C-alpha positions in Angstrom: 0.1 0.1 -0.2 1.3 3.1 -0.9 2.2 5.8 2.3 -1.0 7.9 2.8 -3.1 5.6 1.0 -6.4 4.8 2.1 -7.2 1.4 3.4 -9.7 -0.9 1.7 -13.1 -0.9 3.5 -12.8 -4.4 4.0 -9.6 -3.8 6.0 -10.8 -1.0 8.3 -11.8 -2.5 11.6 -14.8 -0.7 13.4 -14.8 -0.4 17.1 -17.5 -2.8 18.7 -20.3 -0.9 20.4 -19.6 -0.6 24.1 -20.4 -3.6 25.8 -20.4 -1.8 29.4 -23.2 0.1 31.1 -23.5 1.5 34.5 -26.9 0.7 36.1 -29.3 2.4 38.7 -27.4 0.6 41.6 -24.7 2.8 41.2 -23.9 5.2 44.3 -21.2 7.4 42.8 -18.3 6.1 44.6 -15.9 6.5 42.3 -13.8 3.6 42.6 -14.5 2.7 38.9 -13.3 6.4 37.9 -10.1 5.7 39.6 -9.1 2.3 38.3 -10.6 3.1 34.5 -7.1 2.8 32.6 -8.7 4.9 29.8 -10.3 7.3 32.1 -13.8 6.9 30.0 -15.8 7.2 33.1 -17.3 10.5 34.6 -19.8 11.5 37.1 -23.4 11.8 35.6 -26.6 13.4 37.1 -27.7 10.3 38.9 -24.9 7.6 38.6 -21.4 7.4 36.9 -21.5 7.7 33.1 -19.3 5.2 30.6 -18.1 7.2 27.5 -18.5 4.8 24.7 -16.2 6.2 22.3 -13.3 6.1 25.2 -14.3 2.5 26.8 -12.1 -0.5 25.7 -14.0 -3.1 27.4 -11.8 -4.0 29.8 -14.1 -5.1 32.4 -12.3 -2.9 35.2 -15.0 -1.2 36.4 -17.0 -4.3 36.8 -14.6 -5.8 39.0 -14.0 -3.1 41.4 -17.5 -1.9 41.8 -19.0 -2.3 45.4 -22.6 -2.8 44.4 -21.8 -4.5 41.0 -23.5 -1.6 38.7 -21.0 -2.1 35.6 -22.8 -4.8 33.8 -21.9 -6.2 30.1 -24.5 -5.0 27.6 -26.4 -7.5 26.0 
């Protein structure tokens, strides 16, 4: 491929949709924010919120949450 040329559409990988959401059990303790390796979790009005464009689906938030609020989205 020539430098600077665009890759064919079949070679471009699309980022999968976010697989983690934070449910209403969230107490906004901030443990997930402190542990998120890409800093994609911010404080929302009623609960913490995951930015789907930044989330890498690592599952760290789910592991550290004391109330099991982050869940894999079906």
